[in-house]
MARNU-204054 format. One record per residue: residue number from 1; residue in one letter; x, y, z of N, C-alpha, C, CB in turn. Coordinates in steps of 0.02 Angstrom, whole numbers, padded with zeros to 5 digits, always signed. Each point is the difference from the previous one (the first is absolute). Glycine has a CB too. Layout:
N
  resi  resn     nxx     nyy     nzz    caxx    cayy    cazz     cxx     cyy     czz    cbxx    cbyy    cbzz
   NUM     a       X       Y       Z       X       Y       Z       X       Y       Z       X       Y       Z
...
# end
This chain:
241
  resi  resn     nxx     nyy     nzz    caxx    cayy    cazz     cxx     cyy     czz    cbxx    cbyy    cbzz
     1     m  +05831  -02095  +00545  +00054  -00032  -00048  -00036  -00011  -00067  +00067  -00066  +00098
     2     t  -00025  +00083  -00146  -00029  -00007  -00074  +00042  -00068  -00029  -00025  +00146  -00025
     3     l  -00017  -00192  +00011  +00031  -00057  -00040  -00001  +00005  -00072  -00031  -00067  +00087
     4     k  +00098  +00073  -00117  +00011  +00010  -00065  -00022  -00053  -00041  +00085  +00065  +00030
     5     y  -00117  -00061  -00091  -00017  -00058  -00041  +00062  -00027  -00036  -00115  +00046  -00015
     6     s  +00163  -00004  -00008  +00056  -00020  -00029  +00068  +00034  +00019  -00079  -00029  -00085
     7     v  +00134  +00000  +00091  +00057  +00026  +00023  +00055  -00037  -00027  -00054  +00040  +00096
     8     e  +00111  -00006  -00108  +00060  -00018  -00033  +00038  -00051  +00038  +00003  +00110  -00048
     9     t  +00000  -00101  +00113  +00040  -00050  +00050  -00049  +00006  +00065  +00140  +00022  -00046
    10     l  -00123  -00078  +00087  -00035  -00013  +00064  +00039  +00033  +00058  -00047  -00110  -00046
    11     d  +00092  +00150  +00037  +00044  +00033  +00049  -00046  +00044  +00046  +00102  +00001  -00083
    12     d  -00155  +00035  +00061  -00036  +00038  +00035  -00071  -00030  +00028  +00063  +00083  -00067
    13     i  -00063  -00150  +00060  -00066  -00029  +00011  +00016  -00040  +00065  -00045  -00008  -00129
    14     d  -00004  +00010  +00174  +00018  -00032  +00067  +00003  -00076  -00018  -00060  +00093  +00080
    15     e  +00101  -00133  -00041  +00020  -00067  -00007  -00066  -00043  -00009  +00109  +00021  +00071
    16     p  -00156  -00010  -00016  -00058  -00048  -00006  -00046  +00009  -00060  +00005  -00003  +00121
    17     l  +00002  +00058  -00157  -00044  +00023  -00056  +00031  -00024  -00060  -00041  +00101  +00057
    18     r  +00107  -00121  -00051  +00032  -00019  -00074  -00024  -00058  -00029  +00100  +00048  +00029
    19     p  -00134  -00100  +00012  -00027  -00062  -00037  -00062  +00025  -00050  +00033  -00086  +00109
    20     f  -00061  +00148  -00086  -00059  +00012  -00046  +00026  +00024  -00067  -00077  +00032  +00099
    21     y  +00136  -00023  -00118  +00024  +00032  -00060  +00035  -00068  -00051  +00026  +00132  +00076
    22     e  -00036  -00120  -00128  +00037  -00050  -00047  +00041  +00037  -00057  -00096  -00088  +00020
    23     q  +00151  +00065  -00037  +00050  +00024  -00037  -00028  -00007  -00072  +00096  -00030  +00086
    24     g  -00082  +00085  -00122  -00020  +00006  -00080  +00062  +00023  -00029  -00126  +00034  +00009
    25     d  +00118  -00021  -00073  +00050  +00028  -00051  +00028  +00071  +00030  -00065  -00061  -00106
    26     n  +00017  +00100  +00132  +00017  +00070  +00014  +00002  +00016  +00075  -00052  +00030  -00108
    27     g  +00057  -00083  +00154  +00005  +00006  +00070  -00050  -00048  +00030  +00039  +00118  -00008
    28     y  -00080  -00093  +00055  -00041  -00043  +00046  -00071  +00042  -00001  +00108  -00051  +00082
    29     t  -00163  +00004  -00089  -00066  +00020  +00005  -00037  -00037  +00049  +00006  +00032  -00110
    30     l  -00048  +00004  +00149  -00044  -00029  +00055  -00049  -00054  -00034  +00005  +00115  +00073
    31     k  -00010  -00168  -00038  -00042  -00066  -00018  -00068  +00018  +00020  +00094  -00089  +00020
    32     v  -00132  +00121  -00069  -00069  +00017  +00016  -00048  -00033  -00055  +00040  +00113  +00056
    33     a  -00094  -00159  -00036  -00044  -00027  -00048  -00038  +00063  -00032  -00013  -00118  +00066
    34     g  +00012  +00106  -00137  -00044  +00042  -00040  +00035  +00060  -00035  -00091  -00035  +00079
    35     v  +00154  +00032  -00058  +00047  +00054  -00037  +00027  -00029  -00067  +00039  +00052  +00115
    36     v  -00041  -00015  -00171  +00028  -00026  -00055  +00063  +00030  -00011  -00104  -00024  -00044
    37     p  +00153  -00025  +00031  +00070  +00019  -00022  +00005  +00053  -00051  +00029  -00111  +00023
    38     e  +00029  +00141  -00023  +00005  +00062  -00039  -00003  -00024  -00075  +00074  +00065  +00092
    39     t  -00046  -00121  -00110  +00004  -00035  -00067  -00078  -00011  -00029  +00121  -00066  +00038
    40     q  -00159  +00037  +00010  -00069  -00011  -00016  -00041  +00065  -00001  +00011  -00114  +00051
    41     f  +00011  +00153  -00012  -00043  +00074  +00000  +00010  +00031  -00071  +00021  +00029  +00132
    42     r  +00044  -00033  -00152  +00015  +00029  -00067  -00036  -00032  -00056  +00109  +00027  +00040
    43     e  -00116  -00092  -00038  -00043  -00031  -00047  -00071  +00008  +00001  +00082  -00071  +00001
    44     i  -00107  +00090  +00066  -00074  +00026  +00004  -00009  +00065  -00027  -00017  -00061  +00099
    45     n  +00074  +00108  -00087  -00010  +00062  -00026  +00001  +00003  -00073  +00044  +00039  +00098
    46     q  +00000  -00082  -00131  -00002  -00006  -00075  -00065  -00028  -00025  +00123  -00016  +00000
    47     k  -00154  -00028  +00039  -00064  -00032  -00029  -00047  +00057  +00013  +00021  -00133  +00024
    48     l  -00014  +00186  +00021  -00051  +00044  +00006  +00009  +00055  -00057  -00009  -00027  +00128
    49     v  +00068  +00038  -00142  +00013  +00046  -00060  -00026  -00025  -00066  +00100  +00038  +00058
    50     d  -00088  -00101  -00066  -00019  -00039  -00059  -00079  +00003  -00010  +00104  -00078  +00021
    51     a  -00133  +00070  +00038  -00076  -00003  +00004  -00028  +00070  -00017  +00002  -00093  +00093
    52     n  +00032  +00142  -00059  -00021  +00077  -00014  +00005  +00008  -00077  +00049  +00051  +00117
    53     e  +00009  -00072  -00146  +00006  +00009  -00071  -00054  -00040  -00042  +00123  +00019  +00022
    54     e  -00142  -00078  -00002  -00047  -00027  -00042  -00069  +00033  +00018  +00070  -00111  -00011
    55     a  -00082  +00136  +00072  -00064  +00036  +00015  -00004  +00066  -00047  +00001  -00047  +00127
    56     m  +00053  +00075  -00138  -00003  +00067  -00034  -00010  -00025  -00074  +00082  +00075  +00085
    57     r  -00058  -00123  -00111  -00010  -00028  -00063  -00070  -00012  -00021  +00103  -00046  +00019
    58     r  -00128  +00013  +00036  -00084  -00024  -00015  -00040  +00058  +00012  +00008  -00120  +00042
    59     r  +00012  +00163  +00002  -00039  +00070  +00010  +00004  +00037  -00064  +00028  +00010  +00125
    60     k  +00029  -00004  -00170  -00002  +00031  -00060  -00043  -00021  -00046  +00098  +00022  +00021
    61     t  -00097  -00101  -00025  -00052  -00036  -00041  -00066  +00011  +00016  +00073  -00079  -00014
    62     v  -00089  +00079  +00078  -00071  +00014  +00017  -00022  +00068  -00024  +00012  -00071  +00099
    63     e  +00040  +00128  -00084  -00015  +00067  -00020  -00020  +00012  -00075  +00078  +00029  +00091
    64     k  -00038  -00077  -00124  -00005  +00008  -00084  -00067  -00025  -00014  +00126  -00020  -00033
    65     w  -00155  -00039  +00072  -00062  -00026  -00016  -00055  +00047  +00023  +00047  -00114  +00007
    66     r  -00037  +00153  +00047  -00046  +00039  +00027  -00009  +00062  -00046  +00029  -00046  +00114
    67     e  +00020  +00059  -00157  +00001  +00060  -00046  -00061  -00011  -00046  +00132  +00018  +00003
    68     l  -00152  -00078  -00017  -00046  -00024  -00048  -00068  +00025  +00025  +00071  -00104  -00033
    69     g  -00078  +00119  +00103  -00057  +00023  +00031  -00028  -00056  +00051  -00024  +00077  -00105
    70     e  +00020  -00049  +00162  -00024  -00037  +00056  -00077  -00017  +00004  +00096  +00054  +00055
    71     s  -00131  -00012  -00074  -00076  -00017  +00001  -00025  -00037  -00056  -00015  +00097  +00061
    72     p  -00036  -00133  -00054  -00025  -00040  -00055  -00018  +00039  -00068  -00042  -00073  +00093
    73     d  +00020  +00136  -00071  -00020  +00047  -00060  +00059  +00013  -00047  -00086  +00058  +00073
    74     q  +00146  -00041  -00030  +00059  +00021  -00035  +00031  -00067  -00048  +00025  +00095  +00108
    75     v  -00031  -00152  -00070  +00024  -00062  -00030  -00039  -00014  -00065  +00033  -00045  +00114
    76     r  -00101  +00058  -00111  -00045  -00012  -00056  +00022  +00046  -00056  -00097  -00033  +00075
    77     e  +00103  +00096  -00055  +00016  +00047  -00047  +00054  -00007  -00048  -00043  +00058  +00079
    78     l  +00099  -00086  -00042  +00060  -00015  -00041  -00006  -00067  -00032  +00071  +00071  +00073
    79     l  -00108  -00115  -00056  -00021  -00057  -00039  -00045  +00021  -00057  +00010  -00070  +00101
    80     n  -00059  +00105  -00090  -00035  +00022  -00059  +00031  +00034  -00061  -00076  +00006  +00083
    81     a  +00133  +00024  -00060  +00049  +00029  -00057  +00024  -00050  -00044  +00039  +00084  +00071
    82     k  -00040  -00142  -00049  +00036  -00061  -00038  -00065  -00051  -00024  +00125  +00005  +00083
    83     g  -00179  +00025  -00067  -00059  -00051  -00008  -00044  -00011  +00053  +00066  -00051  -00068
    84     k  -00131  +00042  +00053  -00044  -00009  +00060  +00027  -00064  +00039  -00108  +00054  -00062
    85     p  +00122  -00041  +00127  +00018  -00056  +00054  -00048  -00055  +00006  +00053  +00085  +00065
    86     g  -00034  -00138  -00069  -00046  -00058  +00018  +00010  -00019  +00073  +00005  -00045  -00119
    87     k  -00054  -00012  +00131  +00013  -00014  +00083  +00067  -00033  +00005  -00129  -00020  +00034
    88     d  +00157  -00016  -00070  +00069  -00027  +00004  +00052  +00055  +00017  -00034  -00090  -00084
    89     h  +00025  +00147  +00049  +00050  +00061  +00007  -00011  +00018  +00072  -00006  +00050  -00124
    90     e  -00046  -00037  +00147  -00017  +00026  +00068  +00025  -00043  +00054  -00099  +00048  -00045
    91     e  +00099  -00119  +00031  +00019  -00044  +00053  +00070  +00000  +00000  -00098  -00068  -00007
    92     v  +00138  +00076  -00054  +00072  +00000  +00000  +00026  +00063  +00038  +00000  -00065  -00112
    93     v  -00029  +00115  +00101  +00013  +00071  +00030  -00011  -00013  +00083  -00050  +00076  -00117
    94     a  +00001  -00098  +00137  -00011  -00015  +00072  +00041  -00046  +00029  -00103  +00024  -00017
    95     q  +00124  -00078  -00020  +00052  -00049  +00031  +00060  +00028  -00008  -00058  -00098  -00022
    96     l  +00090  +00141  -00023  +00058  +00026  +00003  +00016  +00048  +00057  -00006  -00022  -00113
    97     k  -00049  +00062  +00125  +00000  +00052  +00053  +00005  -00042  +00063  -00072  +00091  -00063
    98     s  +00031  -00137  +00081  +00000  -00040  +00065  +00069  -00030  +00010  -00125  -00029  -00010
    99     q  +00151  -00006  -00043  +00069  -00025  +00002  +00053  +00042  +00023  -00035  -00062  -00083
   100     y  +00040  +00122  +00060  +00046  +00051  +00010  -00011  +00020  +00079  -00003  +00041  -00134
   101     e  -00057  -00029  +00148  -00015  +00022  +00066  +00020  -00041  +00058  -00084  +00049  -00055
   102     t  +00063  -00118  +00030  +00021  -00052  +00050  +00076  -00013  +00007  -00108  -00052  -00026
   103     e  +00149  +00056  -00030  +00073  -00010  +00005  +00035  +00056  +00041  -00005  -00058  -00111
   104     t  -00021  +00125  +00097  +00024  +00053  +00043  -00010  -00008  +00074  -00021  +00066  -00093
   105     q  -00032  -00081  +00109  -00023  -00013  +00073  +00042  -00059  +00027  -00124  +00040  -00023
   106     t  +00136  -00093  -00015  +00035  -00056  +00029  +00077  +00016  +00006  -00090  -00080  -00049
   107     l  +00116  +00117  -00003  +00068  +00017  +00006  +00016  +00052  +00053  +00007  -00030  -00118
   108     r  -00057  +00074  +00135  +00003  +00046  +00043  +00002  -00036  +00075  -00060  +00083  -00088
   109     g  +00025  -00125  +00098  -00010  -00046  +00057  +00078  -00037  +00015  -00142  -00024  -00037
   110     e  +00165  -00003  -00017  +00059  -00032  +00008  +00057  +00042  +00018  -00042  -00075  -00073
   111     i  +00048  +00136  +00044  +00039  +00044  +00016  +00006  +00025  +00071  -00019  +00018  -00109
   112     n  -00051  -00006  +00139  -00009  +00018  +00058  +00026  -00056  +00056  -00096  +00072  -00053
   113     n  +00080  -00127  +00034  +00023  -00059  +00041  +00073  -00002  +00011  -00092  -00062  -00043
   114     m  +00125  +00074  -00012  +00084  +00000  +00008  +00018  +00055  +00037  +00024  -00051  -00107
   115     r  -00065  +00114  +00100  +00019  +00051  +00040  -00005  -00005  +00078  -00030  +00057  -00099
   116     m  -00024  -00094  +00117  -00014  -00008  +00070  +00046  -00057  +00023  -00123  +00040  -00011
   117     g  +00143  -00082  -00028  +00055  -00053  +00021  +00060  +00038  +00019  -00040  -00092  -00079
   118     a  +00061  +00129  +00031  +00060  +00039  +00010  -00010  +00040  +00062  +00025  +00005  -00122
   119     a  -00077  +00028  +00136  -00014  +00045  +00057  +00004  -00045  +00070  -00079  +00080  -00081
   120     k  +00054  -00136  +00076  +00006  -00039  +00066  +00068  -00024  +00016  -00111  -00035  -00017
   121     s  +00142  +00024  -00042  +00075  -00019  +00017  +00040  +00058  +00028  +00000  -00085  -00092
   122     q  -00013  +00140  +00062  +00045  +00064  +00031  -00032  +00013  +00068  +00030  +00064  -00119
   123     f  -00091  -00074  +00135  -00026  +00014  +00063  +00033  -00049  +00060  -00111  +00041  -00066
   124     t  +00113  -00102  +00043  +00032  -00045  +00048  +00066  +00022  +00015  -00064  -00091  -00039
   125     a  +00108  +00110  -00012  +00064  +00022  +00014  -00004  +00067  +00056  +00038  -00048  -00128
   126     q  -00088  +00090  +00109  -00001  +00063  +00037  -00019  -00020  +00078  -00037  +00074  -00114
   127     l  -00005  -00127  +00124  -00015  -00013  +00067  +00067  -00026  +00032  -00128  -00025  -00027
   128     a  +00172  -00012  -00006  +00064  -00023  +00023  +00041  +00065  +00019  -00003  -00111  -00077
   129     e  +00003  +00152  +00040  +00042  +00067  +00008  -00033  +00037  +00066  +00027  +00017  -00141
   130     a  -00095  -00019  +00146  -00033  +00034  +00056  +00020  -00035  +00066  -00098  +00036  -00075
   131     g  +00125  -00102  +00075  +00023  -00025  +00066  -00047  -00060  +00017  +00045  +00120  +00041
   132     f  -00091  -00139  -00082  -00042  -00058  +00020  +00041  -00062  -00003  -00104  +00054  -00042
   133     h  +00086  -00094  +00093  +00037  -00070  +00012  -00007  -00041  -00066  -00029  -00004  +00133
   134     p  +00078  -00033  -00155  -00006  -00037  -00057  -00062  -00051  +00000  +00126  +00017  -00010
   135     e  -00133  -00041  +00074  -00050  -00053  -00002  -00064  +00013  -00001  +00069  -00051  +00047
   136     v  -00093  +00120  -00039  -00062  +00030  -00002  -00011  +00041  -00069  +00006  +00004  +00130
   137     i  +00031  +00011  -00174  +00001  +00041  -00046  -00053  -00018  -00050  +00115  +00022  +00025
   138     g  -00117  -00095  -00041  -00054  -00023  -00042  -00065  +00014  +00020  +00068  -00079  -00027
   139     d  -00082  +00070  +00095  -00072  +00008  +00027  -00021  +00072  +00003  +00014  -00102  +00069
   140     i  +00042  +00150  -00054  -00016  +00073  -00008  -00017  +00023  -00062  +00069  +00016  +00081
   141     a  -00029  -00038  -00129  -00015  +00015  -00077  -00064  -00020  -00020  +00112  -00013  -00027
   142     a  -00136  -00054  +00040  -00057  -00024  -00021  -00059  +00041  +00036  +00058  -00116  -00024
   143     g  -00050  +00133  +00086  -00051  +00029  +00042  -00013  +00080  -00032  +00041  -00082  +00116
   144     a  +00007  +00105  -00143  +00001  +00072  -00028  -00014  +00007  -00080  +00087  +00026  +00095
   145     t  -00089  -00091  -00130  -00007  +00002  -00073  -00070  +00047  -00023  +00066  -00128  -00004
   146     s  -00113  +00125  +00045  -00052  +00044  -00018  +00002  +00070  -00010  -00041  -00076  +00047
   147     r  +00098  +00103  -00009  +00026  +00069  -00008  +00028  +00013  -00063  +00021  +00003  +00111
   148     l  -00006  -00047  -00154  +00038  +00008  -00060  -00053  +00001  -00056  +00108  -00059  +00048
   149     n  -00101  +00104  -00091  -00051  +00009  -00060  +00038  +00024  -00059  -00097  +00030  +00075
   150     i  +00082  -00049  -00138  +00024  +00028  -00068  -00058  +00042  -00020  +00076  -00102  -00039
   151     d  -00056  +00166  +00026  -00048  +00049  -00026  -00006  -00006  -00079  +00028  +00080  +00101
   152     e  -00074  -00036  -00133  -00019  -00008  -00068  +00059  +00013  -00037  -00115  +00030  +00015
   153     n  +00171  +00003  +00009  +00060  +00018  -00039  +00052  -00054  +00017  -00024  +00131  +00000
   154     g  +00009  -00179  +00031  +00057  -00053  +00010  +00038  +00018  +00056  +00011  -00024  -00116
   155     q  -00024  +00065  +00161  +00053  +00020  +00050  -00029  -00030  +00072  +00040  +00120  -00071
   156     v  +00008  -00149  +00107  -00015  -00030  +00072  -00019  +00058  +00038  +00082  -00098  -00001
   157     r  -00144  +00096  +00036  -00024  +00039  +00042  -00010  -00029  +00073  -00045  +00050  -00102
   158     i  +00065  -00017  +00155  -00016  -00022  +00072  -00063  +00029  +00020  +00118  -00010  +00031
   159     l  -00166  -00040  -00007  -00064  +00027  +00017  -00003  +00010  +00077  -00054  -00058  -00101
   160     s  +00017  +00105  +00124  -00014  +00008  +00070  -00056  -00048  +00021  +00038  +00122  -00005
   161     a  -00053  -00117  +00075  -00055  -00048  +00023  -00063  -00005  -00037  +00044  +00022  +00102
   162     d  -00062  +00050  -00126  -00061  +00006  -00037  +00001  -00012  -00071  -00025  +00073  +00080
   163     g  +00086  -00099  -00103  +00000  -00026  -00073  +00018  +00060  -00046  -00094  -00091  +00023
   164     k  +00123  +00156  +00011  +00021  +00050  -00048  +00077  +00003  -00013  -00102  +00063  +00036
   165     p  +00130  -00038  -00086  +00071  +00004  -00004  +00033  +00050  +00050  -00016  -00032  -00120
   166     l  +00064  +00001  +00146  +00033  +00035  +00051  +00054  +00044  -00014  -00032  -00086  +00055
   167     a  +00039  +00150  -00024  +00050  +00037  -00024  +00071  -00020  +00045  -00095  +00097  -00041
   168     g  +00152  -00079  +00013  +00061  -00019  +00027  +00052  +00031  -00029  -00043  -00095  +00027
   169     s  +00106  +00058  -00021  +00063  +00034  -00021  +00014  -00015  -00067  +00044  -00004  +00108
   170     g  -00090  -00025  -00155  +00022  -00008  -00070  +00008  +00068  -00036  -00059  -00111  -00003
   171     s  +00105  +00099  -00056  +00008  +00058  -00035  -00064  +00050  -00027  +00099  -00073  -00026
   172     d  -00149  +00028  +00014  -00069  +00022  -00021  -00046  +00015  +00057  +00014  -00068  -00099
   173     g  +00012  +00063  +00164  -00043  +00021  +00057  -00036  -00067  +00027  -00020  +00125  -00051
   174     y  +00025  -00182  +00023  -00034  -00051  +00023  +00044  -00047  +00045  -00072  +00014  -00100
   175     a  +00043  -00051  +00147  +00034  -00041  +00044  +00037  -00054  -00045  -00085  +00023  +00098
   176     t  +00139  -00047  -00070  +00037  -00053  -00027  +00000  -00067  +00034  +00062  +00086  -00038
   177     l  -00032  -00133  +00010  +00007  -00060  +00040  +00036  -00004  +00064  -00008  -00040  -00100
   178     a  +00058  +00080  +00100  +00038  +00021  +00053  -00035  +00031  +00054  +00082  +00009  -00076
   179     d  -00120  +00042  +00055  -00049  +00035  +00049  -00046  -00057  +00039  -00006  +00113  -00084
   180     l  -00021  -00153  +00049  -00047  -00052  +00028  +00044  -00041  +00046  -00080  -00005  -00103
   181     a  +00137  -00013  +00087  +00043  -00053  +00039  +00020  +00045  +00065  +00055  -00076  -00112
   182     k  -00046  +00136  +00114  +00017  +00040  +00054  -00061  +00006  +00045  +00087  +00063  -00068
   183     e  -00142  -00049  +00030  -00060  +00006  +00041  -00014  -00066  +00046  -00047  +00079  -00095
   184     l  +00050  -00126  +00062  -00017  -00069  +00033  +00057  -00007  +00046  -00064  -00058  -00099
   185     a  +00124  +00069  +00097  +00046  -00009  +00048  -00013  +00044  +00062  +00076  -00033  -00090
   186     a  -00102  +00092  +00081  -00024  +00040  +00056  -00054  -00021  +00035  +00040  +00082  -00053
   187     a  -00089  -00117  +00016  -00057  -00027  +00026  +00002  -00069  +00030  -00047  +00072  -00078
   188     k  +00103  -00103  +00062  +00003  -00071  +00025  +00078  -00014  +00025  -00103  -00042  -00088
   189     p  +00123  +00077  +00137  +00066  -00007  +00028  +00011  -00068  +00023  +00000  +00114  +00032
   190     s  -00056  -00149  -00007  +00012  -00073  +00018  +00029  -00051  -00050  -00091  +00024  +00070
   191     f  +00089  -00003  -00135  +00023  -00038  -00046  +00072  +00019  -00038  -00125  -00022  -00004
   192     l  +00156  +00071  +00037  +00061  +00021  -00023  +00062  -00040  +00032  -00058  +00113  -00018
   193     v  +00107  -00114  -00012  +00061  -00036  +00038  +00023  +00034  +00060  +00040  -00039  -00104
   194     d  -00043  -00003  +00160  +00022  +00026  +00055  +00059  -00022  +00029  -00101  +00017  +00011
   195     k  +00157  +00022  +00000  +00064  -00026  +00016  -00012  -00033  +00070  +00069  +00091  -00069
   196     g  -00102  -00064  +00116  -00010  -00025  +00068  +00065  +00006  +00039  -00091  -00079  -00040
   197     v  +00101  +00045  +00094  +00058  +00005  +00038  +00061  -00029  -00035  -00071  -00001  +00099
   198     g  +00118  +00048  -00094  +00066  -00023  -00040  -00001  -00003  -00064  +00023  -00057  +00077
   199     g  -00073  +00095  -00122  -00001  +00006  -00061  -00001  -00069  -00041  +00053  +00111  +00027
   200     g  -00096  -00153  -00006  -00006  -00062  -00039  -00025  -00004  -00067  -00011  -00035  +00099
   201     g  -00038  +00076  -00110  -00030  +00002  -00069  -00057  -00050  -00001  +00111  +00032  -00055
   202     k  -00121  -00072  +00097  -00048  -00064  -00010  -00070  +00038  +00020  +00091  -00114  +00037
   203     p  -00145  +00068  -00056  -00069  +00025  +00024  +00005  -00003  +00072  -00068  -00040  -00098
   204     p  +00033  +00088  +00129  -00007  +00007  +00071  -00003  -00076  +00033  -00065  +00121  -00018
   205     a  +00013  -00167  +00001  -00009  -00056  +00035  +00059  -00051  +00004  -00115  +00022  -00030
   206     s  +00164  -00014  -00021  +00055  -00037  -00002  +00049  +00002  +00060  -00019  +00016  -00117
   207     k  +00009  +00035  +00157  +00045  +00023  +00052  -00026  -00029  +00062  +00031  +00106  -00057
   208     g  -00097  -00129  +00058  -00022  -00019  +00074  -00016  +00055  +00039  +00069  -00092  +00000
   209     g  -00087  +00074  +00067  -00003  +00051  +00048  -00060  +00046  -00012  +00124  -00009  +00013
   210     n  -00118  +00066  +00006  -00061  +00050  -00014  +00012  +00050  -00045  -00035  -00014  +00104
   211     t  +00077  +00002  -00161  +00025  +00049  -00047  -00055  -00001  -00062  +00136  -00019  +00037
   212     a  -00181  -00034  -00039  -00043  -00003  -00056  -00053  +00063  -00001  +00016  -00132  +00004
   213     k  -00034  +00147  -00062  -00042  +00057  -00005  -00072  -00025  +00012  +00081  +00060  -00080
   214     t  -00122  -00022  +00115  -00067  -00024  +00009  -00053  +00051  -00019  +00044  -00072  +00090
   215     v  -00101  +00034  -00102  -00064  +00051  -00010  -00062  -00037  +00041  +00040  +00048  -00133
   216     t  -00089  -00010  +00140  -00044  -00021  +00048  -00049  -00045  -00047  +00014  +00108  +00090
   217     r  -00059  -00148  -00063  -00045  -00040  -00040  -00044  +00046  -00049  -00002  -00088  +00098
   218     s  -00025  +00137  -00068  -00044  +00042  -00042  +00041  +00034  -00058  -00076  +00020  +00102
   219     q  +00142  -00009  -00093  +00034  +00029  -00052  +00022  -00063  -00059  +00045  +00105  +00093
   220     f  -00037  -00164  -00063  +00010  -00045  -00049  -00058  -00024  -00032  +00091  -00026  +00054
   221     d  -00154  +00024  -00026  -00058  -00010  -00034  -00012  +00052  -00053  -00042  -00055  +00100
   222     g  +00070  +00119  -00093  -00020  +00056  -00056  +00054  -00009  -00055  -00053  +00094  +00085
   223     m  +00106  -00139  -00086  +00040  -00009  -00058  -00040  -00047  -00054  +00111  +00016  +00077
   224     s  -00083  -00008  -00137  -00020  -00034  -00056  +00034  -00075  +00011  -00010  +00117  -00080
   225     q  -00017  -00156  +00031  +00032  -00072  +00005  +00070  +00001  -00016  -00103  -00053  -00033
   226     y  +00124  +00098  -00009  +00075  +00000  -00024  +00036  +00036  +00059  -00023  +00007  -00137
   227     e  -00006  +00044  +00165  +00041  +00026  +00057  +00006  -00046  +00061  -00037  +00111  -00038
   228     r  -00022  -00155  +00054  +00016  -00046  +00054  +00053  -00048  -00017  -00111  +00011  +00037
   229     s  +00107  -00040  -00097  +00051  -00045  -00019  +00073  +00031  +00002  -00088  -00056  -00072
   230     a  +00093  +00113  +00047  +00071  +00037  +00004  +00019  +00012  +00078  -00022  +00068  -00120
   231     f  -00021  -00050  +00157  +00012  +00015  +00075  +00025  -00061  +00021  -00088  +00084  +00022
   232     s  +00058  -00140  -00025  +00013  -00067  +00026  +00073  -00019  -00023  -00128  -00034  -00004
   233     k  +00135  +00040  -00057  +00065  -00024  -00028  +00060  +00061  +00027  -00068  -00068  -00121
   234     s  +00053  +00120  +00144  +00051  +00051  +00023  +00015  -00021  +00075  -00045  +00102  -00080
   235     g  +00010  -00143  +00105  +00010  -00026  +00071  -00048  +00044  +00044  +00130  -00039  -00018
   236     g  -00178  +00078  -00005  -00042  +00031  +00048  -00038  -00039  +00048  -00004  +00075  -00078
   237     k  -00017  -00043  +00123  -00037  -00033  +00058  -00070  +00032  +00012  +00113  -00025  +00055
   238     v  -00163  -00010  -00041  -00071  +00041  +00009  -00009  -00013  +00078  -00066  -00019  -00131
   239     v  +00039  +00072  +00161  -00012  +00001  +00073  -00065  +00019  +00009  +00110  +00025  +00030
   240     d  -00134  -00039  +00028  -00067  +00022  +00020  -00018  +00070  +00004  +00005  -00093  +00055
   241     g  -00058  +00120  -00078  -00012  +00067  +00002  -00037  +00028  -00057  +00096  +00006  +00064
# end
């Protein structure tokens, strides 16, 4: 079963799952912690565009400064053309260059932080689309955060276990957030929504009896802290073995 993040009506949603949705201006959305509403997401994107524009403006300013010469000898030659540079001139040159470089690095870091924030929000929504139970999505997302990276071109990249960019279904050949969500869904079926007997749509443990999903003690010990928390929240049981 695939649990949709947003729907126009609740007609196709199982009755026990309907409380997990809340009504908005354009239908119903899954109540998942960490997901940014569409209006807020548009604001984040606009801030990202504004930050990119500011970065381009500053970069052009830096490039104009660098045209004066990046090496000390080139700077001295330009200053000599207007007269012999003094100690004060050299200090001003060094200070200006340092200031521009610091501002550029700071701005690049702020932009990447915004990009990562937007990526995490999108990833949380993709986990919901992949069928993870709403109660465990936050833990699953937190446990996989290290797999997300922003490259030098500002693109979100999914990393493999050895820290290398992963190939996938993206138009550029790289893995997407949806690819990562599907990978996790295949690897962690115990955390997915399980209709169970009669299509209840509840976590397995909520039905009682022997329908709860189980893992052995050794499998549980091999999970990360986030995965253990998510497994417990989904109603999973640990058995000896």
